[in-house]
N, C-alpha and C positions, 0 to 999 in steps of 0.2 A: 353201906361200905363199899369200897371199889373193890376191884381185883386185883390190884397193887397190895392193896390192906392184907387184903386174905392171905395173898404169896407170902406177903412177908413175916404173918403171922405163921403160917405153915414152916418157911423155912428156919423160924424161931423155936419150934417143937419139934423140927427134927435133930437141929443142934442141941437142944436138952436130950434128946433121947440118945443120940450119940456119947455124949457124955454120961449119962446112966450106966449107957454099955460098958465103955470104957473103965468104970468104977466098981465092975462085977456085978452089973447087973444082969451080965449075958445069962448068968447059971441059973435064974428066975424064967428065964426066957426057952421056951421052947423051940419056936422058929429062930433060924438064921435071920439078920438084916438081911434088907433089901438096899439096892440102890439108889431107891427112891431118893434121898437126901439130897444127891449129885445131881439127880435130875430135875428136881425143881429149884435147884441154883441156879441152873442152865438156862432154864425157861427164866428166870426172874434176871438174870443178865442180859437176854435179849428183848427184856422189856423197856421202853421210852414211853416215858412221861413228861407231860408238860402243862402249862394252864395257860390261856388267852380269854380273850372277850368277843361277846358274841356281837357283832355291827353288819349293818347293811351291807351288801356289796356296794350300792349306789349312794353315798352319800355326799355332803358338802355342808360347810360351815360358809354365809354368804355374806357378803359385805359389799358397801356401796364403793363406788373407785373414786367418788367426789363427797368433798364435805357439805352438810348442810344439818339444816331443820326436820326433824321427822314428822311429817303434815299429817299421814294415814297410815297405821297398818292394819288392814281389813282381814287377815287371820288371825287366828290363835294355836296355842298349842295343843297337839292334838287333830288338827285339822289335814282332811286329806286332799291334796290339789293336783290338779292338772299341769303336764309340761306347759311352761308360757304362763301361767297364773300369774296374777300380780300378788305380791309379799306384803311390800311395804314402798310408801314413797317419799319422796322429800319436798320442802316447798320451793317451787321452780317458778315462782312469779317474775324473777329476773331470767330466767332461763327461757320461758314463753316470750318474753319480750325480745330480748336476744333475736330467737328465730324468727320474728315477724319482722324486727328490722333488717332481719339478712334476706327474706323474701322479696322485702321492698326493694333493695337493691339489686338483686337478680332481676326484679320486672324494671327497674329503670337503666340498667344496661342491658337489657335483652331488647327494648325499645330502642336505645341510642344505635342499636348496631343496625337494626332492622331499617331504620330511618335513613341511616346510612349507604344502605345496599339498596336502598328503594329510591336514593334520591330525592330532593324537591320536591314538591306538590307543585301545580299549576297555580294555586292562589298562593305560595308563597313567591313562585316565579314574577305574579303578576303586582304583587305589593314591592317587589325590589325594583320592578323595570317605573313603577309610579313615584318612586321615591326619586329613580335618578333622573324624570322627566320635571321631577320640581324642582331639582337643583340644577338642570340647567335653566331651566327657567328663570331661577331665581340670578342666576351666574349673566344670562342675557339682560334681563334687567337692570344689573349693576354696569355695566357695560354702556347701555345705552345712556345712563343718565336720566334723569328726572324730569315727566312730562309735564306740559302745561298743568294740567289737573292738579299736579301733585303740588308745583311751584303757588296754585292757587289758593290749595288747600292749607300750606303752609304761613303762608301772605296772612290768611283769613286769620291762621292762628294767632299770629305775631301782633295781628291790629286786636286782638281780642283782648290780649295778654294787657296790652298798651293802655287800653281803654281801663281795664281793672286796676292797671299801676297808677293810672291817673284820679280814679277813682277812690282808692285808698289812700292815694297823697294827701287829698282833698280833706278826707274825715281823718288825717292823723294831724293834718294843721290847726284842726280845729284844736287840739287839745295838746300841743308840741310844747307851749309854754308851761304847764303843770310838771312840776319837778317829779310825779311821780307818772309821768307818760308812760315811762317802762313798764309800766304795771296794767295799762291800758288795754282794752282788745285791739285799736287802731293801732298799736304798736306792731301786734303781732300779723294783724292783717294786710301790714305793708311790708312787711317783712316777706309774707307768703308771696305777695304780687309781684315783687322785685324778681324773687327767683323764679316765676313763673315765666315772668317775661325774659330773662336771661336766656332759660331753654328753649323756649319759641324763638329767640332772636337766632339762637345756634340753629338750629333745627332750617330754619330758613335761609342762612347763611348756606348749609351745607347742602341742600337742594338745589340753590343754586350753583354750588360750587361743583357738584356731580360726587362721584363715589371717588374714594381713597382709593391708594395701592395696598394698603391692607384690607378693605374693602372686597376688592379685586383678587387676593389672595386667600381671604376665607370662601367667597362664591367658589374660586377654582378647586380648592382641596374638599369642598364638600361634592363638587362632581364628581372629583376624583373617587371618594369614599365610595359614592352610589352603584358607579361603577364596579368598582371592586367585589361589591357585595352582592351584584346583579350576576358578576363573571363564575362567583364561588358558589350562587345558588344552582346557577343552570351547569356545573361542572360536576362531572360523578367524582364520589369517594376514590381518594389515592389507595393503593394496597396498602401504605406501611398505617393510613388510618383506620382502614378494618381491621387492621392487625393490629391494633390498639384498642378498639374497642370491644375485640373477641379477649383479648387479655383480660379487659377488666370484665368481660361477664364470666372469664374462666374466674378470675380471682374472687368474682361477689358470691359463686357457686358453691367454692371452697369453702368461703366463710358461712355458707347456707348449712352446708354439712358438718361442717365443725360445730355450730351451733346444735342441729339439730343431734346430732351423737351427745351431746353436753346436756340436750335435755334428757335423751332416753337412760344417760346413766343416772337421772333422779328417781327411776324406778327400778326396783328390783324383782325380778323375775324369777318365776323356779323353773330351772333350766331342766326338770327332769319330773315325772310324776311320783308323788311320797307324801309323807307324812312329814307337816309340823314337829318338830322333838323338842326346840326351845326357842324361845325369842329372848332376848337382853336387852332390849332397850324399849321405850315406851313412848308412845306420839307428843312433842313437842320437846324432845330432848334432842340434844345434836350430838350428829355421830362425825367418826375421823373416817377418811378413805382408807379401806384394809382394815379395818379393824371388823371381824364376825359378830352380828346381830340376831342372825337367824340360823338353826341348824336343820336341814331337811333330811330325810331318807326314805329309801324303798323298802317298807316293811315286808314286804312280800318274799324280797331275797335275802335274808341271813347266813350268814357264815363265822366260823371262830377264828380269830387272828389271836395265833401265839405270840407272847413275848418274852418266853423265860428257855426256849430251846437249846439247849448248851451247844457249842460248839465240837464237844468230845460227841454230840450224837446226830448232829445233822448229817453227818458223811453216810448214813443208817436208813435215812429218810429217803423215800422214792414217790416220784410223782405218781396218783391211782393208787396208793398205799392205804389198804383200809384199815380205818382206825375205831376204838370206842371212845365214846364221847358222855361226860357227866358234868351237872353244873348242879351246883351248890342251892340253887332254888328248888330243883327238884329231885330230894334224896331218893333212892332205890328207882331211879330211873334211868336207864342207858339206852343211847343212841348211835348208832350207825352211820358213819361218814367216810371219805376218803382226801386224800392230799390233793389240792388243784394248784396249788402253787408253794415254790420253796424260794426263798428270798436269795438273789445273789450275791448279795454284800450282807456283812455281821451289822447288827447296830450295839452301839455301846451301852450296856446297862449296870448298874450296883450290882457288883458278885461276880463279873464277868463279861463275856462276852456271847449274843445269843442273836439267834435266827428266828424267823417270822415265817411261819408255815401259813397257808389258808386251807380250813377243813369245812367241804360242803357237807351238811348234813343229809341223808334220805328223807329226813321227814321232819317237820317242824310241828313242834308242840305250843298250842296257842297260846302257853303261859309264859312261853319265852317270850325276855323283851329284849331292846337292844341295851346293850352296855353289862349285859349279865355275863358271871365268870363259869367258866367252863375248864374241864380238864380231861386231857386225851391221855386213852395209853396205847401204843403202836408195838405190835411185837412183829418183831423182825427174824424171828426163827426162819 
């Protein structure tokens, strides 16, 4: 029985006694009435009562910031974990791949920037110079025309082609009167020999004639391209080229950080040391972002938070005020505590407007649990 119930019962008895005296019962009593009923009533009016819930001072309902399928939950309800401990993981295969791709992009951007700053290597310059020398030699050859050796080679090729054509013609003549001559191999051989002869003849005439204007233009263009490439290789990178390469590197690094952050969001860590109080998801299930899947609390530090202290009484409550606390789960036991926090704003609740206060207990009973209902009594006299 709480102090409040005792006082209410005492006041009821006093009122009944007063009614008895008013009906004449005072003649049967020798002692005169005392002012005790009024004093008790004053004490009762100075008493403030409220109910609340025992909760950890440090507690959190934890959720993933991204959607996904739960791959692993390494903890169970009742486990005590340290700050930073892994509580749950999502399937992160795609996120791992995104991080690897972003790292490769950063490495490539870094290499390009370093190459621009360092300039071309000796090997690259040598290769560019060799290409230019080859293009110049080809241009000189085109301008000089065919050498006697090239003319002789072309004439020899033409002679061989003419002899092959003559042989093919002779073989074809042997079967040319056959109506099915087109199906004979001699017909195909004659056609091939004729084509080879035409090619050799055109080549021989070209060698004799020398390079055309188009041949000369192509050779000169090749020299110009090779020279431009050598100049580019030898020249240092322009400031705008380096700035562009730096910008590409910064972009690649930002993409990497974003991918790493997304991967980190796939793991749920304990924000503080505490006890796992509830888990509302199983491995293999899909979760939505922001939906709490796990409750964590520091059970070493509990306090009572009221939810029904009326606005008519809150003005009489002060910080550090001593209170008496009882719990429905521990009948007959009374705990001492003090008010450590008074909410600055009311919360609407069915039946009226209420204020929340926090009550810290001087001593916790091992039997007390998170979520137990407690009742407080504050004497404001």
